[in-house]
C-alpha positions as CSV (number, residue, x, y, z in Angstrom):
1,X,-78.0,16.0,75.9
2,X,-74.2,15.7,75.7
3,X,-74.4,11.9,76.1
4,X,-76.9,11.7,73.2
5,X,-74.6,13.8,70.9
6,X,-71.6,11.7,71.9
7,X,-73.6,8.5,71.1
8,X,-74.6,9.9,67.7
9,X,-71.0,10.7,67.0
10,X,-69.7,7.3,67.9
11,X,-72.5,5.7,65.9
12,X,-71.5,7.6,62.8
13,X,-67.8,6.9,63.4
14,X,-68.5,3.2,63.6
15,X,-70.8,3.2,60.6
16,X,-68.1,5.0,58.6
17,X,-65.4,2.5,59.7
18,X,-67.6,-0.4,58.8
19,X,-68.6,1.1,55.5
20,X,-65.0,1.8,54.5
21,X,-63.7,-1.3,56.2
22,X,-61.3,0.9,58.2
23,X,-60.7,-1.7,60.9
24,X,-59.2,-4.3,58.6
25,X,-55.7,-5.3,59.7
26,X,-53.5,-8.1,61.0
27,X,-53.9,-9.0,64.6
28,X,-57.3,-7.3,65.1
29,X,-59.4,-10.2,66.0
30,X,-60.5,-13.5,64.3
31,X,-62.2,-11.7,61.4
32,X,-59.6,-9.0,60.9
33,X,-62.1,-6.3,62.1
34,X,-61.2,-4.4,65.2
35,X,-61.0,-1.0,66.8
36,X,-64.8,-0.4,67.1
37,X,-64.9,-0.4,70.9
38,X,-65.7,2.7,72.8
39,X,-62.7,3.3,75.1
40,X,-63.8,6.6,76.8
41,X,-67.7,6.6,76.8
42,X,-68.3,4.1,79.6
43,X,-65.6,5.5,81.8
44,X,-66.9,9.1,81.4
45,X,-70.4,7.9,82.0
46,X,-69.4,6.1,85.2
47,X,-67.5,9.0,86.6
48,X,-70.3,11.4,85.8
49,X,-72.9,9.2,87.4
50,X,-70.7,8.7,90.5
51,X,-70.2,12.4,90.8
52,X,-74.0,13.1,90.6
53,X,-74.7,10.5,93.3
54,X,-72.0,11.9,95.6
55,X,-73.2,15.5,95.1
56,X,-76.8,14.4,95.8
57,X,-75.7,12.6,99.0
58,X,-73.6,15.5,100.2
59,X,-76.4,18.0,99.5
60,X,-78.9,15.8,101.4
61,X,-76.6,15.6,104.4
62,X,-75.6,19.3,104.4
63,X,-79.0,20.8,103.6
64,X,-81.1,18.0,105.0
65,X,-84.6,17.1,104.3
66,X,-86.1,19.4,107.0
67,X,-89.8,19.7,106.4
68,X,-90.0,17.7,103.2
69,X,-91.2,14.3,104.4
70,X,-92.8,13.1,101.2
71,X,-90.1,14.3,98.6
72,X,-92.2,17.0,97.1
73,X,-91.3,20.7,96.8
74,X,-94.3,22.1,98.7
75,X,-93.5,24.7,101.2
76,X,-90.1,25.6,99.8
């Protein structure tokens, strides 16, 4: 849910910058438009996904897959 809200915010920020031509300036690319890249989103997403994978791996090693041979939750 947080990723969707963040994406919506970035979308509106970019749309506003394009509408107001807020990225116009010297040295900002061939067309003069720049500063629309997302500097934090991909990094945060990568770190979050890596953390989830690591936690999943650790929990499977520590808790194990004891009786659950088919991946379902029966018997738990």
